[in-house]
C-alpha positions as CSV (number, residue, x, y, z in Angstrom):
1,M,0.0,0.0,0.0
2,K,1.2,3.5,-0.8
3,I,1.6,5.6,2.5
4,L,2.4,9.2,2.9
5,I,4.6,10.4,5.8
6,A,4.7,14.0,6.9
7,E,7.3,14.3,9.7
8,D,9.8,17.1,10.3
9,D,12.0,15.3,12.8
10,S,14.7,13.4,10.9
11,T,15.1,10.6,13.4
12,S,11.3,9.9,13.7
13,R,11.0,10.2,9.9
14,L,13.7,7.7,9.2
15,L,12.4,5.2,11.8
16,L,8.9,5.4,10.4
17,Q,10.0,5.1,6.8
18,T,12.3,2.1,7.5
19,T,9.5,0.4,9.5
20,L,6.9,0.8,6.8
21,K,9.2,-0.3,4.0
22,Q,10.0,-3.5,6.1
23,W,6.3,-4.2,6.1
24,G,6.2,-4.0,2.3
25,H,4.6,-0.6,1.9
26,E,5.5,2.0,-0.7
27,V,6.5,5.1,1.2
28,I,6.4,8.8,0.2
29,V,8.3,11.0,2.6
30,T,7.7,14.8,3.2
31,V,9.2,17.0,5.8
32,D,6.4,19.5,6.4
33,G,2.7,20.0,6.1
34,Q,2.7,22.0,2.8
35,Q,4.7,19.3,1.0
36,A,2.3,16.7,2.3
37,Y,-0.7,18.7,1.1
38,D,0.9,19.2,-2.4
39,I,1.4,15.4,-2.7
40,L,-2.2,14.7,-1.8
41,L,-3.4,17.1,-4.5
42,A,-1.1,15.5,-7.2
43,E,-2.1,12.7,-9.5
44,A,-2.7,9.3,-7.9
45,P,-2.1,10.3,-4.2
46,P,-1.7,7.8,-1.4
47,N,-4.9,6.7,0.3
48,L,-3.3,6.5,3.8
49,A,-1.2,9.3,5.4
50,I,0.6,9.5,8.7
51,F,0.9,13.2,9.9
52,D,3.0,14.6,12.7
53,W,1.1,17.2,14.6
54,M,3.7,19.9,14.9
55,M,5.3,20.8,11.5
56,P,6.5,23.9,9.7
57,H,4.2,25.8,7.2
58,L,1.2,23.6,7.9
59,D,0.8,21.4,11.0
60,G,-0.9,18.0,10.9
61,I,-4.2,19.4,12.0
62,E,-4.3,22.1,9.3
63,V,-3.3,19.5,6.6
64,C,-6.1,17.3,7.8
65,R,-8.7,20.1,7.7
66,K,-7.7,21.2,4.2
67,A,-7.6,17.6,2.9
68,R,-11.2,17.0,4.1
69,E,-12.3,19.9,2.0
70,E,-11.1,18.2,-1.2
71,A,-13.6,15.9,-2.9
72,Q,-10.9,13.8,-4.6
73,L,-9.5,12.9,-1.1
74,E,-12.7,11.4,0.2
75,H,-11.0,8.1,0.8
76,L,-7.9,9.5,2.5
77,Y,-7.3,7.7,5.8
78,V,-5.3,9.8,8.3
79,I,-3.3,8.6,11.3
80,M,-2.1,11.5,13.5
81,L,1.3,10.8,15.2
82,T,2.3,13.1,18.1
83,T,3.6,13.5,21.6
84,R,0.4,15.3,22.5
85,G,-1.9,12.8,24.1
86,T,-4.6,14.4,26.3
87,K,-8.3,13.8,25.7
88,D,-8.6,17.3,24.3
89,D,-5.8,16.7,21.9
90,I,-7.3,13.5,20.7
91,A,-10.7,15.2,20.3
92,E,-9.2,18.0,18.3
93,A,-7.4,15.7,15.9
94,L,-10.5,13.6,15.3
95,Q,-12.7,16.7,14.8
96,A,-10.1,18.0,12.3
97,G,-10.7,14.8,10.2
98,A,-8.1,12.3,11.5
99,D,-9.2,8.7,11.5
100,D,-6.8,7.5,14.1
101,Y,-4.3,8.7,16.7
102,L,-0.9,7.4,17.9
103,N,1.5,8.7,20.5
104,K,5.2,9.1,20.0
105,P,7.4,7.1,20.3
106,F,5.1,4.6,18.5
107,D,4.9,0.9,19.2
108,R,5.6,-1.2,16.1
109,K,2.9,-3.7,16.7
110,E,0.3,-1.0,17.5
111,M,1.4,0.9,14.4
112,Q,1.1,-2.2,12.2
113,A,-2.4,-3.0,13.7
114,R,-3.6,0.6,13.1
115,I,-2.4,0.5,9.4
116,Q,-4.2,-2.8,8.9
117,V,-7.4,-1.3,10.3
118,G,-6.9,1.6,7.9
119,K,-6.5,-0.7,4.9
120,R,-9.7,-2.6,5.8
121,V,-11.6,0.7,6.1
122,L,-10.2,1.9,2.7
123,D,-11.1,-1.5,1.0
124,L,-14.6,-1.2,2.3
125,Q,-15.0,2.4,1.2
126,I,-13.7,1.7,-2.3
127,A,-15.9,-1.4,-2.6
128,L,-18.9,0.6,-1.5
129,T,-18.1,3.4,-4.0
130,D,-17.8,0.8,-6.8
131,R,-21.2,-0.6,-5.9
132,V,-22.8,2.8,-5.8
133,R,-21.2,3.7,-9.2
134,A,-22.5,0.4,-10.7
135,L,-26.0,1.1,-9.3
136,E,-26.0,4.6,-10.8
137,E,-25.0,3.1,-14.2
138,S,-27.8,0.6,-13.9
139,I,-30.3,3.4,-13.1
140,K,-29.0,5.3,-16.1
141,R,-29.5,2.3,-18.4
142,E,-33.0,1.8,-17.1
143,K,-33.9,5.4,-17.7
144,H,-33.0,4.8,-21.4
145,L,-35.9,2.3,-21.5
146,Q,-38.4,4.7,-20.0
147,G,-40.6,7.3,-21.8
148,L,-42.1,7.4,-25.3
149,L,-40.3,5.2,-27.9
150,P,-40.7,5.9,-31.6
151,I,-41.4,2.4,-33.2
152,C,-42.1,1.7,-36.9
153,S,-45.7,0.5,-37.4
154,Y,-44.6,-2.0,-40.1
155,C,-41.2,-3.5,-39.2
156,K,-41.3,-2.7,-35.5
157,K,-37.8,-1.1,-35.4
158,I,-37.1,1.5,-32.7
159,R,-35.6,4.9,-33.4
160,D,-32.7,5.8,-31.0
161,D,-31.4,9.2,-29.8
162,Q,-29.1,9.5,-32.9
163,N,-32.1,9.0,-35.3
164,Y,-31.0,5.4,-36.2
165,W,-33.5,2.7,-36.5
166,Q,-32.7,-0.6,-34.7
167,Q,-34.4,-3.9,-34.1
168,V,-36.2,-4.0,-30.7
169,E,-33.8,-6.6,-29.3
170,R,-30.7,-4.6,-30.4
171,Y,-32.1,-1.4,-28.8
172,V,-32.8,-3.1,-25.5
173,E,-29.5,-5.0,-25.4
174,T,-27.5,-1.8,-25.7
175,R,-29.4,-0.1,-22.9
176,A,-29.9,-2.9,-20.3
177,D,-28.0,-5.8,-19.0
178,V,-30.0,-8.4,-21.0
179,S,-29.7,-10.5,-24.1
180,F,-32.3,-12.3,-26.2
181,S,-33.0,-15.9,-26.9
182,H,-35.3,-16.1,-29.9
183,S,-38.3,-18.4,-29.8
184,I,-41.9,-18.6,-31.1
185,C,-45.0,-17.7,-29.0
186,P,-48.1,-20.0,-29.2
187,E,-50.1,-17.3,-31.1
188,C,-47.5,-16.8,-33.8
189,Y,-47.1,-20.5,-34.1
190,E,-50.9,-20.9,-34.8
191,I,-51.1,-17.9,-37.1
192,K,-47.9,-18.1,-39.0
193,V,-45.8,-21.1,-38.4
194,K,-48.4,-23.9,-38.4
195,P,-50.0,-22.8,-41.8
196,E,-46.5,-22.7,-43.3
197,L,-45.8,-26.2,-42.1
198,E,-49.1,-27.5,-43.3
199,A,-48.6,-25.9,-46.7
200,F,-45.2,-27.3,-46.9
201,Q,-46.5,-30.8,-45.9
202,A,-49.3,-30.5,-48.5
203,E,-46.7,-29.7,-51.2
204,I,-44.7,-32.7,-50.3
205,D,-47.8,-34.9,-50.4
206,A,-48.8,-33.5,-53.7
207,N,-45.4,-34.2,-55.2
208,K,-45.7,-37.8,-54.0
209,D,-49.0,-38.3,-55.8
210,S,-48.0,-36.6,-59.0
211,P,-47.6,-38.8,-62.2
212,D,-44.0,-37.7,-62.5
213,S,-43.2,-39.1,-59.0
214,H,-44.6,-42.5,-60.0
215,S,-42.8,-42.7,-63.3
216,H,-39.3,-42.8,-61.6
């Protein structure tokens, strides 16, 4: 997983970077809040970030607040890492938009567990977003099948939005998650198919009884 670190203390930054890489994560390192915010606004930003609270230019709380105002960062999972650990501090961090909170110096096992929780939350959020998007697409397709449809009185073709005429099954297949298996209804069988079969059978019988057929 791609993880962003924003930490101005070189020792803490190196320790955190080394630990995350040992766990197999791709790590992007920044040394202040402004750099971190710029990375988040760039193309394909990390979905998980670990912010130090006290940093130059923008502190962790400010980065968190600004990130929550960006629609493209809706899935960003933020862990605040700091020496400040009072109840008021924790409340302030969470109200600013942090998802989790860890005290310095961090415990490796606890950090790993918090990151795993973050990954599970992100996976659920992304899966939910995909389901919502699929549902919206399904609703759009269904809307294409609603309303008044121009249909030819003779051949029964339907006119689409681009003024092209299509067979009914082709029109529906391109606008809904369906396909057609052709068959014959009982009414059509009695009206069209059965008379054709009877006529064909009568022609065969007539050919059998003709003089030419007996002469061979």
